[in-house]
N, CA, C, O and the ligand as a Tripos MOL2 file, in Angstrom:
@<TRIPOS>MOLECULE
protein
  249   247    63     0     0
PROTEIN
NO_CHARGES

@<TRIPOS>ATOM
      1 N          39.7400   81.4800  -60.7230 N.3       1 MET1
      2 CA         40.9630   81.6800  -61.4940 C.3       1 MET1
      3 C          42.1470   80.9950  -60.7890 C.2       1 MET1
      4 O          42.4010   81.2750  -59.6170 O.2       1 MET1
      5 N          42.8480   80.1380  -61.4560 N.am      2 LYS2
      6 CA         43.9710   79.4280  -60.8740 C.3       2 LYS2
      7 C          45.1410   79.4730  -61.8720 C.2       2 LYS2
      8 O          45.0770   78.8820  -62.9500 O.2       2 LYS2
      9 N          46.2040   80.1860  -61.4890 N.am      3 GLN3
     10 CA         47.3700   80.2250  -62.3560 C.3       3 GLN3
     11 C          48.3060   79.0660  -62.0150 C.2       3 GLN3
     12 O          48.5870   78.8140  -60.8430 O.2       3 GLN3
     13 N          48.7850   78.3670  -63.0370 N.am      4 GLN4
     14 CA         49.7880   77.3500  -62.7640 C.3       4 GLN4
     15 C          50.7880   77.2930  -63.9250 C.2       4 GLN4
     16 O          50.4510   77.6470  -65.0550 O.2       4 GLN4
     17 N          51.9910   76.8560  -63.6490 N.am      5 PRO5
     18 CA         53.0060   76.8250  -64.6970 C.3       5 PRO5
     19 C          52.7510   75.6890  -65.6690 C.2       5 PRO5
     20 O          52.3930   74.5800  -65.2740 O.2       5 PRO5
     21 N          52.9470   75.9910  -66.9760 N.am      6 CYS6
     22 CA         52.8240   74.9900  -68.0080 C.3       6 CYS6
     23 C          53.9120   73.9450  -67.8840 C.2       6 CYS6
     24 O          55.0700   74.2820  -67.6370 O.2       6 CYS6
     25 N          53.5580   72.6810  -68.0500 N.am      7 LEU7
     26 CA         54.5270   71.6100  -67.9390 C.3       7 LEU7
     27 C          55.5960   71.6770  -69.0320 C.2       7 LEU7
     28 O          56.7270   71.2420  -68.8150 O.2       7 LEU7
     29 N          55.2530   72.2100  -70.1860 N.am      8 LEU8
     30 CA         56.1750   72.2470  -71.3010 C.3       8 LEU8
     31 C          57.0140   73.5070  -71.3720 C.2       8 LEU8
     32 O          58.2380   73.4210  -71.4760 O.2       8 LEU8
     33 N          56.3930   74.6700  -71.3170 N.am      9 CYS9
     34 CA         57.1570   75.9290  -71.4650 C.3       9 CYS9
     35 C          57.3850   76.6270  -70.1570 C.2       9 CYS9
     36 O          58.1680   77.5760  -70.1110 O.2       9 CYS9
     37 N          56.7260   76.2000  -69.0640 N.am     10 GLY10
     38 CA         56.9700   76.7650  -67.7470 C.3      10 GLY10
     39 C          56.2950   78.0940  -67.5290 C.2      10 GLY10
     40 O          56.4340   78.6760  -66.4530 O.2      10 GLY10
     41 N          55.5730   78.5970  -68.5000 N.am     11 ARG11
     42 CA         54.8810   79.8720  -68.3750 C.3      11 ARG11
     43 C          53.5930   79.6980  -67.5670 C.2      11 ARG11
     44 O          52.8570   78.7400  -67.8020 O.2      11 ARG11
     45 N          53.3000   80.6010  -66.6190 N.am     12 PRO12
     46 CA         52.0550   80.4760  -65.8670 C.3      12 PRO12
     47 C          50.8580   80.7490  -66.7730 C.2      12 PRO12
     48 O          50.8890   81.6590  -67.6010 O.2      12 PRO12
     49 N          49.8300   79.9700  -66.6100 N.am     13 TYR13
     50 CA         48.6270   80.1710  -67.4100 C.3      13 TYR13
     51 C          47.3980   79.8380  -66.5640 C.2      13 TYR13
     52 O          47.5210   79.2050  -65.5160 O.2      13 TYR13
     53 N          46.2320   80.2540  -67.0060 N.am     14 ASP14
     54 CA         45.0020   80.0190  -66.2790 C.3      14 ASP14
     55 C          44.3460   78.7420  -66.7530 C.2      14 ASP14
     56 O          43.8340   78.6790  -67.8700 O.2      14 ASP14
     57 N          44.3580   77.7260  -65.9120 N.am     15 SER15
     58 CA         43.8890   76.4230  -66.3240 C.3      15 SER15
     59 C          42.3680   76.3480  -66.4470 C.2      15 SER15
     60 O          41.8300   75.3680  -66.9610 O.2      15 SER15
     61 N          41.6770   77.3880  -65.9720 N.am     16 ASP16
     62 CA         40.2210   77.4110  -66.0410 C.3      16 ASP16
     63 C          39.7300   78.0820  -67.3450 C.2      16 ASP16
     64 O          38.5410   78.0760  -67.6630 O.2      16 ASP16
     65 N          40.6860   78.6530  -68.0750 N.am     17 GLN17
     66 CA         40.3000   79.3590  -69.3010 C.3      17 GLN17
     67 C          39.7960   78.3600  -70.3470 C.2      17 GLN17
     68 O          40.4860   77.3860  -70.6480 O.2      17 GLN17
     69 N          38.5930   78.5910  -70.9080 N.am     18 PRO18
     70 CA         38.0840   77.6570  -71.9010 C.3      18 PRO18
     71 C          38.8500   77.7470  -73.2160 C.2      18 PRO18
     72 O          39.2800   78.8290  -73.6160 O.2      18 PRO18
     73 N          39.0180   76.6150  -73.8830 N.am     19 LEU19
     74 CA         39.7540   76.5660  -75.1530 C.3      19 LEU19
     75 C          38.7450   76.8090  -76.2920 C.2      19 LEU19
     76 O          37.6550   76.2380  -76.2970 O.2      19 LEU19
     77 N          39.1190   77.6490  -77.2360 N.am     20 THR20
     78 CA         38.2110   77.9510  -78.3420 C.3      20 THR20
     79 C          38.8020   77.6010  -79.6950 C.2      20 THR20
     80 O          38.0720   77.2250  -80.6120 O.2      20 THR20
     81 N          40.1340   77.7200  -79.8320 N.am     21 ASP21
     82 CA         40.7980   77.4240  -81.0910 C.3      21 ASP21
     83 C          40.7570   75.9400  -81.3840 C.2      21 ASP21
     84 O          41.0680   75.1320  -80.5090 O.2      21 ASP21
     85 N          40.3760   75.5570  -82.6090 N.am     22 PRO22
     86 CA         40.3450   74.1220  -82.9570 C.3      22 PRO22
     87 C          41.6830   73.4250  -82.7090 C.2      22 PRO22
     88 O          41.7140   72.2570  -82.3200 O.2      22 PRO22
     89 N          42.7810   74.1380  -82.9310 N.am     23 ALA23
     90 CA         44.1140   73.5590  -82.6870 C.3      23 ALA23
     91 C          44.3060   73.2760  -81.2020 C.2      23 ALA23
     92 O          44.8850   72.2580  -80.8240 O.2      23 ALA23
     93 N          43.8170   74.1830  -80.3660 N.am     24 GLU24
     94 CA         43.9190   73.9900  -78.9120 C.3      24 GLU24
     95 C          43.1090   72.7910  -78.4840 C.2      24 GLU24
     96 O          43.5380   72.0060  -77.6400 O.2      24 GLU24
     97 N          41.9320   72.6530  -79.0720 N.am     25 ILE25
     98 CA         41.0450   71.5440  -78.7340 C.3      25 ILE25
     99 C          41.6470   70.2130  -79.1920 C.2      25 ILE25
    100 O          41.5880   69.2120  -78.4780 O.2      25 ILE25
    101 N          42.2200   70.2210  -80.3860 N.am     26 ALA26
    102 CA         42.9020   69.0070  -80.8890 C.3      26 ALA26
    103 C          44.0540   68.6640  -79.9710 C.2      26 ALA26
    104 O          44.2730   67.4940  -79.6570 O.2      26 ALA26
    105 N          44.7950   69.6750  -79.5360 N.am     27 GLY27
    106 CA         45.9030   69.4390  -78.6410 C.3      27 GLY27
    107 C          45.4590   68.8880  -77.2990 C.2      27 GLY27
    108 O          46.1190   68.0240  -76.7210 O.2      27 GLY27
    109 N          44.3260   69.3970  -76.8040 N.am     28 LEU28
    110 CA         43.7840   68.8790  -75.5540 C.3      28 LEU28
    111 C          43.3640   67.4470  -75.6910 C.2      28 LEU28
    112 O          43.5510   66.6500  -74.7720 O.2      28 LEU28
    113 N          42.7950   67.1030  -76.8330 N.am     29 HIS29
    114 CA         42.3970   65.7280  -77.1340 C.3      29 HIS29
    115 C          43.6210   64.8100  -77.0540 C.2      29 HIS29
    116 O          43.5720   63.7440  -76.4390 O.2      29 HIS29
    117 N          44.7210   65.2420  -77.6850 N.am     30 LEU30
    118 CA         45.9770   64.4720  -77.6050 C.3      30 LEU30
    119 C          46.4960   64.3510  -76.2100 C.2      30 LEU30
    120 O          46.9470   63.2890  -75.7830 O.2      30 LEU30
    121 N          46.4250   65.4990  -75.4670 N.am     31 ALA31
    122 CA         46.9100   65.4970  -74.0820 C.3      31 ALA31
    123 C          46.1470   64.5080  -73.2470 C.2      31 ALA31
    124 O          46.7150   63.8470  -72.3770 O.2      31 ALA31
    125 N          44.8330   64.4000  -73.5130 N.am     32 THR32
    126 CA         43.9790   63.4900  -72.7580 C.3      32 THR32
    127 C          44.1880   62.0290  -73.2040 C.2      32 THR32
    128 O          44.3250   61.1270  -72.3770 O.2      32 THR32
    129 N          44.2090   61.8240  -74.5260 N.am     33 GLN33
    130 CA         44.2220   60.4730  -75.0610 C.3      33 GLN33
    131 C          45.6170   59.8330  -75.0530 C.2      33 GLN33
    132 O          45.7560   58.6370  -74.7970 O.2      33 GLN33
    133 N          46.6390   60.6380  -75.3350 N.am     34 GLU34
    134 CA         47.9330   60.0440  -75.5970 C.3      34 GLU34
    135 C          49.0370   60.4590  -74.6220 C.2      34 GLU34
    136 O          49.8240   59.6310  -74.1620 O.2      34 GLU34
    137 N          49.0760   61.7630  -74.3180 N.am     35 TYR35
    138 CA         50.2090   62.2260  -73.5100 C.3      35 TYR35
    139 C          49.9490   62.1360  -72.0110 C.2      35 TYR35
    140 O          50.8900   62.0470  -71.2220 O.2      35 TYR35
    141 N          48.6840   62.1580  -71.6160 N.am     36 GLY36
    142 CA         48.3370   62.0850  -70.2210 C.3      36 GLY36
    143 C          48.7430   63.3090  -69.4130 C.2      36 GLY36
    144 O          48.9450   63.2230  -68.2020 O.2      36 GLY36
    145 N          48.8670   64.4900  -70.1110 N.am     37 ASP37
    146 CA         49.2280   65.6880  -69.3720 C.3      37 ASP37
    147 C          48.1690   66.7780  -69.5270 C.2      37 ASP37
    148 O          48.4720   67.9650  -69.4100 O.2      37 ASP37
    149 N          46.9240   66.3700  -69.7900 N.am     38 ALA38
    150 CA         45.8450   67.3650  -69.8880 C.3      38 ALA38
    151 C          45.7020   68.1130  -68.5720 C.2      38 ALA38
    152 O          45.7720   67.5150  -67.4980 O.2      38 ALA38
    153 N          45.5050   69.4060  -68.6600 N.am     39 GLY39
    154 CA         45.3630   70.2250  -67.4640 C.3      39 GLY39
    155 C          46.6910   70.7210  -66.9240 C.2      39 GLY39
    156 O          46.7210   71.4690  -65.9460 O.2      39 GLY39
    157 N          47.7980   70.3130  -67.5510 N.am     40 LYS40
    158 CA         49.1230   70.7610  -67.1030 C.3      40 LYS40
    159 C          49.8390   71.5430  -68.1690 C.2      40 LYS40
    160 O          50.9330   72.0570  -67.9370 O.2      40 LYS40
    161 N          49.2410   71.6400  -69.3280 N.am     41 VAL41
    162 CA         49.8730   72.2800  -70.4840 C.3      41 VAL41
    163 C          49.0690   73.5060  -70.8940 C.2      41 VAL41
    164 O          47.8400   73.4440  -70.9350 O.2      41 VAL41
    165 N          49.7300   74.6160  -71.1980 N.am     42 CYS42
    166 CA         49.0380   75.8600  -71.5090 C.3      42 CYS42
    167 C          48.4060   75.8140  -72.9050 C.2      42 CYS42
    168 O          48.8130   75.0040  -73.7380 O.2      42 CYS42
    169 N          47.4240   76.6680  -73.1660 N.am     43 PRO43
    170 CA         46.7290   76.6730  -74.4570 C.3      43 PRO43
    171 C          47.7000   76.8590  -75.6450 C.2      43 PRO43
    172 O          47.4840   76.2750  -76.7070 O.2      43 PRO43
    173 N          48.7410   77.6460  -75.4770 N.am     44 ASP44
    174 CA         49.6920   77.8480  -76.5690 C.3      44 ASP44
    175 C          50.4010   76.5510  -76.9600 C.2      44 ASP44
    176 O          50.5520   76.2370  -78.1400 O.2      44 ASP44
    177 N          50.8310   75.8060  -75.9340 N.am     45 CYS45
    178 CA         51.5330   74.5360  -76.1910 C.3      45 CYS45
    179 C          50.5370   73.5060  -76.7470 C.2      45 CYS45
    180 O          50.8770   72.7150  -77.6270 O.2      45 CYS45
    181 N          49.2940   73.5280  -76.2180 N.am     46 LEU46
    182 CA         48.2850   72.6130  -76.7510 C.3      46 LEU46
    183 C          48.0330   72.9470  -78.2130 C.2      46 LEU46
    184 O          47.8600   72.0430  -79.0310 O.2      46 LEU46
    185 N          48.0090   74.2270  -78.5560 N.am     47 ALA47
    186 CA         47.7440   74.6490  -79.9400 C.3      47 ALA47
    187 C          48.8410   74.1980  -80.8710 C.2      47 ALA47
    188 O          48.5710   73.7260  -81.9750 O.2      47 ALA47
    189 N          50.1220   74.3460  -80.4190 N.am     48 SER48
    190 CA         51.1840   73.9220  -81.3450 C.3      48 SER48
    191 C          51.1640   72.4090  -81.5190 C.2      48 SER48
    192 O          51.3960   71.9040  -82.6170 O.2      48 SER48
    193 N          50.8910   71.6980  -80.4540 N.am     49 ARG49
    194 CA         50.7630   70.2370  -80.5510 C.3      49 ARG49
    195 C          49.5990   69.8560  -81.4530 C.2      49 ARG49
    196 O          49.7010   68.9490  -82.2790 O.2      49 ARG49
    197 N          48.4950   70.5660  -81.2750 N.am     50 GLY50
    198 CA         47.3150   70.2760  -82.0830 C.3      50 GLY50
    199 C          47.5170   70.5920  -83.5450 C.2      50 GLY50
    200 O          47.0700   69.8440  -84.4150 O.2      50 GLY50
    201 N          48.2000   71.7150  -83.8260 N.am     51 ARG51
    202 CA         48.4610   72.0780  -85.1930 C.3      51 ARG51
    203 C          49.3130   71.0520  -85.9030 C.2      51 ARG51
    204 O          49.0410   70.6850  -87.0460 O.2      51 ARG51
    205 N          50.3580   70.5850  -85.2130 N.am     52 LEU52
    206 CA         51.2540   69.5630  -85.7780 C.3      52 LEU52
    207 C          50.4430   68.2920  -86.0620 C.2      52 LEU52
    208 O          50.5580   67.6930  -87.1320 O.2      52 LEU52
    209 N          49.6350   67.8990  -85.0960 N.am     53 ALA53
    210 CA         48.8550   66.6950  -85.2830 C.3      53 ALA53
    211 C          47.8970   66.8090  -86.4720 C.2      53 ALA53
    212 O          47.6940   65.8630  -87.2330 O.2      53 ALA53
    213 N          47.3170   68.0090  -86.5980 N.am     54 MET54
    214 CA         46.3650   68.1990  -87.7130 C.3      54 MET54
    215 C          47.0820   68.1620  -89.0760 C.2      54 MET54
    216 O          46.5120   67.7630  -90.0910 O.2      54 MET54
    217 N          48.3620   68.5960  -89.0540 N.am     55 MET55
    218 CA         49.1260   68.5910  -90.3000 C.3      55 MET55
    219 C          49.5960   67.1910  -90.6770 C.2      55 MET55
    220 O          49.4890   66.7630  -91.8270 O.2      55 MET55
    221 N          50.1220   66.4910  -89.6720 N.am     56 TYR56
    222 CA         50.7820   65.2130  -90.0030 C.3      56 TYR56
    223 C          49.9400   63.9850  -89.7070 C.2      56 TYR56
    224 O          50.2690   62.8780  -90.1320 O.2      56 TYR56
    225 N          48.8660   64.1840  -88.9860 N.am     57 ARG57
    226 CA         48.0310   63.0450  -88.5970 C.3      57 ARG57
    227 C          46.5890   63.3140  -88.9190 C.2      57 ARG57
    228 O          45.7190   63.1380  -88.0650 O.2      57 ARG57
    229 N          46.3180   63.7350  -90.1240 N.am     58 SER58
    230 CA         44.9610   64.1430  -90.4910 C.3      58 SER58
    231 C          44.0140   62.9610  -90.4220 C.2      58 SER58
    232 O          42.7970   63.1450  -90.4120 O.2      58 SER58
    233 N          44.5520   61.7460  -90.3730 N.am     59 ASP59
    234 CA         43.6940   60.5820  -90.2450 C.3      59 ASP59
    235 C          43.0100   60.5330  -88.9000 C.2      59 ASP59
    236 O          41.9820   59.8740  -88.7420 O.2      59 ASP59
    237 N          43.5820   61.2350  -87.9170 N.am     60 CYS60
    238 CA         43.0380   61.1970  -86.5680 C.3      60 CYS60
    239 C          41.8860   62.2040  -86.3490 C.2      60 CYS60
    240 O          41.1310   62.0930  -85.3830 O.2      60 CYS60
    241 N          41.7710   63.1580  -87.2390 N.am     61 PHE61
    242 CA         40.7680   64.2130  -87.0470 C.3      61 PHE61
    243 C          39.8900   64.3740  -88.2780 C.2      61 PHE61
    244 O          40.3660   64.2930  -89.4110 O.2      61 PHE61
    245 N          38.6620   64.5920  -88.0530 N.am     62 ASP62
    246 CA         37.7400   64.8130  -89.1850 C.3      62 ASP62
    247 C          37.9170   66.1930  -89.7670 C.2      62 ASP62
    248 O          37.2280   66.5520  -90.7220 O.2      62 ASP62
    249 ZN         53.1600   76.0510  -72.4870 Zn       63 ZN63
@<TRIPOS>BOND
     1     1     2 1
     2     2     3 1
     3     3     4 2
     4     3     5 am
     5     5     6 1
     6     6     7 1
     7     7     8 2
     8     7     9 am
     9     9    10 1
    10    10    11 1
    11    11    12 2
    12    11    13 am
    13    13    14 1
    14    14    15 1
    15    15    16 2
    16    15    17 am
    17    17    18 1
    18    18    19 1
    19    19    20 2
    20    19    21 am
    21    21    22 1
    22    22    23 1
    23    23    24 2
    24    23    25 am
    25    25    26 1
    26    26    27 1
    27    27    28 2
    28    27    29 am
    29    29    30 1
    30    30    31 1
    31    31    32 2
    32    31    33 am
    33    33    34 1
    34    34    35 1
    35    35    36 2
    36    35    37 am
    37    37    38 1
    38    38    39 1
    39    39    40 2
    40    39    41 am
    41    41    42 1
    42    42    43 1
    43    43    44 2
    44    43    45 am
    45    45    46 1
    46    46    47 1
    47    47    48 2
    48    47    49 am
    49    49    50 1
    50    50    51 1
    51    51    52 2
    52    51    53 am
    53    53    54 1
    54    54    55 1
    55    55    56 2
    56    55    57 am
    57    57    58 1
    58    58    59 1
    59    59    60 2
    60    59    61 am
    61    61    62 1
    62    62    63 1
    63    63    64 2
    64    63    65 am
    65    65    66 1
    66    66    67 1
    67    67    68 2
    68    67    69 am
    69    69    70 1
    70    70    71 1
    71    71    72 2
    72    71    73 am
    73    73    74 1
    74    74    75 1
    75    75    76 2
    76    75    77 am
    77    77    78 1
    78    78    79 1
    79    79    80 2
    80    79    81 am
    81    81    82 1
    82    82    83 1
    83    83    84 2
    84    83    85 am
    85    85    86 1
    86    86    87 1
    87    87    88 2
    88    87    89 am
    89    89    90 1
    90    90    91 1
    91    91    92 2
    92    91    93 am
    93    93    94 1
    94    94    95 1
    95    95    96 2
    96    95    97 am
    97    97    98 1
    98    98    99 1
    99    99   100 2
   100    99   101 am
   101   101   102 1
   102   102   103 1
   103   103   104 2
   104   103   105 am
   105   105   106 1
   106   106   107 1
   107   107   108 2
   108   107   109 am
   109   109   110 1
   110   110   111 1
   111   111   112 2
   112   111   113 am
   113   113   114 1
   114   114   115 1
   115   115   116 2
   116   115   117 am
   117   117   118 1
   118   118   119 1
   119   119   120 2
   120   119   121 am
   121   121   122 1
   122   122   123 1
   123   123   124 2
   124   123   125 am
   125   125   126 1
   126   126   127 1
   127   127   128 2
   128   127   129 am
   129   129   130 1
   130   130   131 1
   131   131   132 2
   132   131   133 am
   133   133   134 1
   134   134   135 1
   135   135   136 2
   136   135   137 am
   137   137   138 1
   138   138   139 1
   139   139   140 2
   140   139   141 am
   141   141   142 1
   142   142   143 1
   143   143   144 2
   144   143   145 am
   145   145   146 1
   146   146   147 1
   147   147   148 2
   148   147   149 am
   149   149   150 1
   150   150   151 1
   151   151   152 2
   152   151   153 am
   153   153   154 1
   154   154   155 1
   155   155   156 2
   156   155   157 am
   157   157   158 1
   158   158   159 1
   159   159   160 2
   160   159   161 am
   161   161   162 1
   162   162   163 1
   163   163   164 2
   164   163   165 am
   165   165   166 1
   166   166   167 1
   167   167   168 2
   168   167   169 am
   169   169   170 1
   170   170   171 1
   171   171   172 2
   172   171   173 am
   173   173   174 1
   174   174   175 1
   175   175   176 2
   176   175   177 am
   177   177   178 1
   178   178   179 1
   179   179   180 2
   180   179   181 am
   181   181   182 1
   182   182   183 1
   183   183   184 2
   184   183   185 am
   185   185   186 1
   186   186   187 1
   187   187   188 2
   188   187   189 am
   189   189   190 1
   190   190   191 1
   191   191   192 2
   192   191   193 am
   193   193   194 1
   194   194   195 1
   195   195   196 2
   196   195   197 am
   197   197   198 1
   198   198   199 1
   199   199   200 2
   200   199   201 am
   201   201   202 1
   202   202   203 1
   203   203   204 2
   204   203   205 am
   205   205   206 1
   206   206   207 1
   207   207   208 2
   208   207   209 am
   209   209   210 1
   210   210   211 1
   211   211   212 2
   212   211   213 am
   213   213   214 1
   214   214   215 1
   215   215   216 2
   216   215   217 am
   217   217   218 1
   218   218   219 1
   219   219   220 2
   220   219   221 am
   221   221   222 1
   222   222   223 1
   223   223   224 2
   224   223   225 am
   225   225   226 1
   226   226   227 1
   227   227   228 2
   228   227   229 am
   229   229   230 1
   230   230   231 1
   231   231   232 2
   232   231   233 am
   233   233   234 1
   234   234   235 1
   235   235   236 2
   236   235   237 am
   237   237   238 1
   238   238   239 1
   239   239   240 2
   240   239   241 am
   241   241   242 1
   242   242   243 1
   243   243   244 2
   244   243   245 am
   245   245   246 1
   246   246   247 1
   247   247   248 2
@<TRIPOS>SUBSTRUCTURE
     1 MET1         2 RESIDUE 1 A MET
     2 LYS2         6 RESIDUE 1 A LYS
     3 GLN3        10 RESIDUE 1 A GLN
     4 GLN4        14 RESIDUE 1 A GLN
     5 PRO5        18 RESIDUE 1 A PRO
     6 CYS6        22 RESIDUE 1 A CYS
     7 LEU7        26 RESIDUE 1 A LEU
     8 LEU8        30 RESIDUE 1 A LEU
     9 CYS9        34 RESIDUE 1 A CYS
    10 GLY10       38 RESIDUE 1 A GLY
    11 ARG11       42 RESIDUE 1 A ARG
    12 PRO12       46 RESIDUE 1 A PRO
    13 TYR13       50 RESIDUE 1 A TYR
    14 ASP14       54 RESIDUE 1 A ASP
    15 SER15       58 RESIDUE 1 A SER
    16 ASP16       62 RESIDUE 1 A ASP
    17 GLN17       66 RESIDUE 1 A GLN
    18 PRO18       70 RESIDUE 1 A PRO
    19 LEU19       74 RESIDUE 1 A LEU
    20 THR20       78 RESIDUE 1 A THR
    21 ASP21       82 RESIDUE 1 A ASP
    22 PRO22       86 RESIDUE 1 A PRO
    23 ALA23       90 RESIDUE 1 A ALA
    24 GLU24       94 RESIDUE 1 A GLU
    25 ILE25       98 RESIDUE 1 A ILE
    26 ALA26      102 RESIDUE 1 A ALA
    27 GLY27      106 RESIDUE 1 A GLY
    28 LEU28      110 RESIDUE 1 A LEU
    29 HIS29      114 RESIDUE 1 A HIS
    30 LEU30      118 RESIDUE 1 A LEU
    31 ALA31      122 RESIDUE 1 A ALA
    32 THR32      126 RESIDUE 1 A THR
    33 GLN33      130 RESIDUE 1 A GLN
    34 GLU34      134 RESIDUE 1 A GLU
    35 TYR35      138 RESIDUE 1 A TYR
    36 GLY36      142 RESIDUE 1 A GLY
    37 ASP37      146 RESIDUE 1 A ASP
    38 ALA38      150 RESIDUE 1 A ALA
    39 GLY39      154 RESIDUE 1 A GLY
    40 LYS40      158 RESIDUE 1 A LYS
    41 VAL41      162 RESIDUE 1 A VAL
    42 CYS42      166 RESIDUE 1 A CYS
    43 PRO43      170 RESIDUE 1 A PRO
    44 ASP44      174 RESIDUE 1 A ASP
    45 CYS45      178 RESIDUE 1 A CYS
    46 LEU46      182 RESIDUE 1 A LEU
    47 ALA47      186 RESIDUE 1 A ALA
    48 SER48      190 RESIDUE 1 A SER
    49 ARG49      194 RESIDUE 1 A ARG
    50 GLY50      198 RESIDUE 1 A GLY
    51 ARG51      202 RESIDUE 1 A ARG
    52 LEU52      206 RESIDUE 1 A LEU
    53 ALA53      210 RESIDUE 1 A ALA
    54 MET54      214 RESIDUE 1 A MET
    55 MET55      218 RESIDUE 1 A MET
    56 TYR56      222 RESIDUE 1 A TYR
    57 ARG57      226 RESIDUE 1 A ARG
    58 SER58      230 RESIDUE 1 A SER
    59 ASP59      234 RESIDUE 1 A ASP
    60 CYS60      238 RESIDUE 1 A CYS
    61 PHE61      242 RESIDUE 1 A PHE
    62 ASP62      246 RESIDUE 1 A ASP
    63 ZN63       249 GROUP 0 **** ****
């Protein structure tokens, strides 16, 4: 277990926690592919990023 502050909201989160929500996974994909901040952003922020991407960039996701 490793708690670290989220790069975006500053809230401490557990970076070892597995992501289960499709929005979180989509957000992680973006963090890895585009933002380059994977592993530094909490699941909540990944989820909001992922949800936005799924809404406005449906071409990127099946
Ligand atoms: Zn956050």
